[in-house]
C-alpha positions in Angstrom: -15.0 12.5 13.6 -12.9 11.6 10.5 -11.2 14.3 8.5 -12.1 12.6 5.3 -15.0 10.1 4.9 -16.3 8.4 1.8 -19.5 6.4 2.2 -21.0 4.0 -0.4 -19.6 6.1 -3.3 -20.5 5.0 -6.8 -19.4 6.4 -10.2 -20.1 5.1 -13.7 -19.0 6.1 -17.2 -22.1 5.3 -19.2 -23.0 1.7 -18.5 -19.6 0.9 -17.1 -19.5 1.1 -13.3 -15.9 2.1 -12.2 -16.4 2.6 -8.5 -19.0 0.8 -6.4 -19.9 0.8 -2.7 -16.7 2.6 -1.9 -16.2 3.6 1.7 -13.2 4.7 3.8 -12.4 7.1 6.7 -9.1 8.9 7.3 -8.2 10.7 10.5 -6.7 14.2 10.5 -3.0 14.2 10.0 -2.9 10.7 8.7 -1.6 9.6 5.3 -3.8 7.1 3.5 -3.0 5.2 0.2 -5.2 3.6 -2.5 -3.1 0.7 -3.8 -4.1 -1.6 -6.6 -3.4 -2.7 -10.2 -4.1 -0.5 -13.2 -7.8 -0.1 -14.0 -9.0 -0.8 -10.4 -10.5 2.7 -10.0 -8.1 4.2 -7.6 -7.4 7.4 -9.7 -11.1 7.8 -10.3 -11.7 7.8 -6.5 -9.0 10.5 -6.2 -10.7 12.6 -8.9 -14.0 12.2 -7.0 -12.4 13.5 -3.8 -10.8 16.4 -5.7 -14.1 17.3 -7.4 -13.1 16.5 -10.9 -15.8 13.8 -11.1 -19.3 13.8 -9.7 -20.4 10.8 -7.7 -23.6 9.0 -8.8 -24.6 7.9 -5.3 -22.9 8.0 -1.9 -21.3 10.8 0.0 -17.9 12.5 0.4 -17.3 14.5 3.6 -14.2 16.7 4.1 -13.5 18.4 7.4 -17.0 17.6 8.6 -18.6 19.1 5.5 -20.4 17.3 2.6 -18.5 18.2 -0.6 -20.1 15.5 -2.9 -23.4 13.6 -2.9 -26.2 12.8 -5.3 -27.7 16.2 -4.8 -24.7 18.3 -3.9 -21.5 19.2 -5.6 -18.8 21.5 -4.4 -16.4 22.6 -7.2 -12.7 21.8 -6.8 -11.6 25.4 -6.1 -13.9 25.5 -3.0 -12.6 22.2 -1.4 -9.2 23.5 -0.2 -7.4 20.5 -1.7 -3.8 20.4 -2.9 -2.7 18.0 -5.7 0.7 16.6 -6.7 0.5 15.2 -10.2 2.5 12.4 -11.9 4.3 14.8 -14.2 4.8 17.6 -11.6 3.1 20.2 -13.8 5.6 22.9 -12.9 5.5 26.2 -14.9 8.7 26.1 -16.9 8.8 29.9 -17.3 8.5 30.6 -13.6 11.3 30.4 -11.0 11.1 27.8 -8.3 10.0 30.4 -5.8 7.3 31.7 -8.2 6.1 28.2 -8.8 5.6 27.6 -5.1 4.0 31.0 -4.6 1.5 30.5 -7.5 -1.4 29.8 -5.2 -0.6 32.5 -2.6 -2.0 35.6 -4.4 -4.1 36.6 -1.4 -1.0 37.1 0.7 1.2 40.2 0.9 4.6 40.1 -0.8 6.4 39.7 2.6 4.0 36.9 3.6 4.5 35.1 0.3 8.3 35.3 0.6 8.2 34.0 4.1 5.9 31.1 3.2 8.0 30.2 0.2 11.3 30.3 2.1 9.7 28.2 4.9 8.6 25.5 2.4 12.0 25.5 0.6 13.5 24.8 3.9 11.0 22.0 4.7 11.6 20.3 1.3 15.4 20.6 1.6 15.8 23.2 -1.2 16.8 26.3 0.7 18.6 28.8 -1.6 17.1 27.3 -4.8 14.2 29.8 -5.2 15.8 31.6 -8.1 16.4 28.5 -10.2 14.1 27.3 -12.9 12.5 23.8 -13.2 14.9 22.7 -16.1 17.8 23.3 -13.7 16.5 20.9 -11.2 16.7 17.1 -11.1 13.5 14.9 -11.2 13.6 14.4 -7.4 14.0 18.1 -6.8 11.2 19.0 -9.2 9.0 16.5 -7.2 9.8 18.3 -4.0 9.0 21.7 -5.6 5.6 20.3 -6.7 5.0 19.1 -3.2 5.9 22.5 -1.7 3.6 24.2 -4.2 0.7 22.0 -3.2 1.4 22.6 0.5 1.8 26.3 0.2 -1.9 27.4 0.6 -2.2 25.0 3.7 -4.8 22.7 2.1 -7.3 20.8 4.1 -6.3 17.6 2.2 -3.3 16.7 -0.1 -3.8 14.3 -3.0 -0.8 12.6 -4.7 -1.4 10.8 -7.9 1.4 8.3 -8.7 3.9 11.0 -7.7 7.1 8.8 -8.1 6.3 7.0 -11.3 8.7 9.1 -13.4 11.7 8.5 -11.2 14.2 5.7 -11.1 13.9 3.0 -8.6 16.5 4.1 -6.1 15.3 7.7 -6.1 11.7 6.6 -5.7 12.6 4.7 -2.6 14.5 7.6 -1.0 12.1 10.3 -2.0 9.1 8.3 -0.8 10.5 8.4 2.8 11.3 12.1 2.4 7.8 12.9 1.2 6.3 11.2 4.2 8.5 13.2 6.5 7.6 16.4 4.7 3.8 15.7 4.9 4.0 14.7 8.6 6.0 17.9 9.4 3.3 20.0 7.8 0.5 18.2 9.7 -1.4 17.7 6.5 -3.9 14.9 5.9 -3.0 13.2 2.6 -4.0 10.4 0.2 -1.5 8.7 -2.2 -2.5 6.7 -5.2 0.0 4.1 -6.5 0.3 0.6 -7.9 3.7 0.1 -6.1 3.4 -1.5 -2.7 6.9 -0.4 -1.7 5.9 3.2 -2.1 2.6 2.6 -0.2 4.4 1.0 2.7 7.0 3.7 2.8 4.6 6.6 2.8 1.2 5.6 4.2 -0.2 5.0 7.7 -3.2 3.1 6.3 -3.7 1.5 2.9 -6.7 0.5 1.0 -6.2 -2.4 -1.4 -8.5 -1.9 -4.4 -9.9 -4.4 -6.9 -12.8 -3.8 -9.4 -13.7 -0.5 -7.9 -14.0 -1.7 -4.3 -11.7 -1.7 -1.3 -10.8 -5.2 -0.4 -9.1 -4.2 2.9 -8.4 -0.9 4.5 -5.7 -1.5 7.1 -2.1 -0.9 8.3 0.8 -2.2 6.1 1.6 -4.7 8.8 -1.9 -6.2 8.9 -2.2 -6.2 5.1 0.9 -8.4 4.9 0.3 -10.6 7.9 -3.5 -10.6 8.1 -4.8 -10.3 4.6 -8.6 -10.2 4.4 -8.9 -12.3 1.3 -7.0 -14.2 -1.4 -6.7 -11.1 -3.6 -5.0 -9.1 -0.8 -2.8 -12.1 0.1 -1.7 -12.4 -3.5 -1.2 -8.7 -4.2 0.7 -7.8 -1.1 4.2 -9.4 -0.9 5.0 -12.8 -2.2 3.9 -16.2 -1.1 2.3 -19.5 -2.0 -0.9 -21.2 -0.8 -0.1 -24.7 0.4 -2.9 -27.3 1.0 -3.5 -28.2 4.6 -5.9 -29.8 7.0 -7.3 -28.5 10.3 -6.3 -30.8 13.1 -8.1 -29.0 15.9 -9.0 -25.5 17.0 -5.3 -24.5 17.2 -3.5 -26.6 14.7 -3.2 -27.0 10.9 -1.1 -29.7 9.2 0.7 -28.9 6.0 3.4 -30.9 4.1 6.1 -29.1 6.0 4.7 -29.9 9.4 2.1 -28.8 11.9 1.4 -25.1 12.5 0.4 -24.3 16.1 -1.5 -21.1 16.7 -2.4 -19.6 20.1 -5.9 -18.7 18.9 -8.5 -20.8 17.1 -8.0 -21.3 13.4 -11.0 -20.1 11.3 -10.7 -21.4 7.8 -13.6 -19.7 6.1 -16.2 -16.9 6.5 -19.3 -18.5 8.1 -17.4 -21.7 8.7 -17.3 -21.3 12.5 -15.4 -24.1 14.3 -13.9 -26.4 11.7 -14.4 -30.1 11.7 -11.2 -32.2 12.0 -9.6 -32.8 8.6 -11.3 -29.7 7.1 -9.3 -28.8 4.0 -7.8 -25.4 3.9 -5.1 -23.5 2.1 -2.3 -21.9 4.2 -0.4 -18.8 3.1 3.3 -19.2 3.4 5.5 -16.1 2.9 9.2 -16.3 1.8 10.2 -15.3 5.4 8.3 -18.3 6.8 10.6 -20.8 5.1 14.0 -20.7 6.8 17.2 -22.2 5.3 18.7 -24.6 7.9 21.5 -27.0 7.0 20.8 -29.0 10.1 17.1 -29.7 9.3 16.2 -33.2 8.1 13.5 -31.6 5.8 15.0 -31.0 2.4 13.9 -29.1 -0.8 15.4 -28.8 -4.2 16.4 -25.4 -5.6 14.6 -24.8 -8.9 14.9 -21.0 -9.3 17.0 -18.3 -7.6 16.8 -14.5 -7.8 19.8 -12.6 -6.5 18.8 -9.4 -4.6 22.0 -8.2 -3.2 21.8 -8.9 0.6 19.3 -11.8 -0.1 18.5 -14.5 -2.6 14.9 -15.4 -3.2 14.8 -19.2 -3.8 12.0 -21.2 -5.4 12.1 -24.6 -3.7 10.4 -27.8 -4.8 9.2 -30.2 -2.1 9.0 -34.0 -2.4 5.3 -33.7 -3.5 6.2 -31.3 -6.3 4.7 -28.3 -4.4 6.8 -25.2 -4.7 7.5 -22.6 -1.9 9.6 -19.5 -1.7 12.4 -18.8 0.8 14.3 -15.6 1.4 17.9 -16.4 2.3 21.0 -14.3 3.1 23.0 -14.1 0.0 26.1 -15.7 1.4 24.1 -19.0 1.2 24.6 -19.3 -2.5 23.2 -22.7 -3.7 23.2 -24.1 -7.2 20.1 -25.0 -9.2 19.1 -28.6 -8.5 20.9 -28.6 -5.1 19.0 -30.1 -2.1 19.0 -27.7 0.9 17.6 -28.0 4.4 14.6 -25.9 5.4 12.3 -25.4 8.4 9.2 -23.5 9.2 9.2 -20.4 11.3 5.7 -18.9 11.0 4.6 -16.1 13.2 1.2 -15.6 11.6 -1.0 -18.5 10.4 -3.2 -17.3 7.5 -5.7 -19.9 6.2 -8.4 -19.9 3.5 -11.2 -22.3 3.0 -10.1 -24.3 -0.1 -13.6 -23.8 -1.8 -13.9 -20.1 -1.0 -12.0 -17.0 -2.3 -12.9 -15.2 0.9 -10.3 -15.0 3.6 -10.7 -16.7 6.8 -9.0 -14.8 9.4 -5.3 -14.1 9.7 -4.3 -15.8 12.9 -1.7 -14.2 15.1 0.3 -16.1 17.7 3.5 -18.0 18.4 3.8 -20.8 15.9 6.1 -23.7 15.7 6.7 -26.6 13.3 6.3 -30.2 14.5 7.6 -33.0 12.3 
C-alpha cells in the first residue's frame, strides 16, 4: 500500500482547469518530486495534498486514509503534514531553538529540548540554538526551516521550491544535504521545483508535469534515457531529434550511421512492428556524440559553451543538421573548425515523426556502423 496516493485528481479555478486526471503513488520513506515549467500546476498539486485547496474530483489518500475527495475534506492541521516554504518563513523574533520547537507545544520542556537538540545535530547546526534567523546564512536558515518542519514527526513533508532563493553553488550542495537529512529521518517527502538538477539530486522518483498532468512518473535515470514522450525528452537534459529510418526490428539509420539495439525498435504508440524505411526521429544526447580525432566522420564547430571541466559544442553536419557534443575542456576547438566525431549510444530513443507521443526508449548495447 502506497503511503501517498493521488487518483484522478482535478482542480479548477472558475472555468480554468489547472489540474486534470492527476495520479501518482509514493511509497513510505521515498522522496518524490513534481518537476515542470512555471504554470504547469505543480504547486497547485502540492496545495491540494496539504489541504490548502479542495479537489473537484478524484481522491487523495495519505497513510491509508482518504484526506480529500469530492465529498470529504480533512483540514490541513489534521493531516500531519510538514511544509518547507520558498521564503523559509522563520519567525525573526524567535531564536533558532524556539523556531524549531514552535510546533512541539504538546511536549514537556525536557522533551522539546531533546527533540530540538537532536534536530540541530541532524541538520548540522549543533550549538546554534540561541542564535536568531538574521544571524544565519541563507543555507543555514533553510536547514532551520527543514528542522522545524520535521520536528513534529510529520507523516509527509512537502517542500515548495526550497532552494530558489539561494545561489547556484549553495543550491547544489544543500540539495544533497537535504536529501540526506530527509532520508535520515525516514520521512516521506515531495519536492516541487522547476530545476531538474535539484530534482535529480534530491528525489527517488520524479513526475514531469505539463498542462496539469503528469507526463511521466519515473526514476531520474529512466526520465533521461527512456523519456515517455517528446515533452519529457525535450525538458530533461539536452539533445536533438535527428531524422532516421527503421532498417529492421533492431536497427535505425541516421545521418551519422546505423544504431543497433538489442531489443526491437518501436517507433510509435500503436505502431507495432515498423515497416522497413519507416521514418522516425532519434533522440541524441550530448554524451552520445563523442569527439574522436581518428574518426573519418567530421562536423563543424558552430557554437561552444565552456563549462569548466567540459565544453558543450554545437556541431553542424554536412546536411546542415546540428547536434550537441559534451567534450572534455582540454579539447578546445575554434569556431568553424572541423573535428572528428563518432556515435556511442547506449540507449536508442525513437519517436514516430508524425506523432508527439513517445515510442519506447530502447535499452541495449548500441554501436555505430558507417
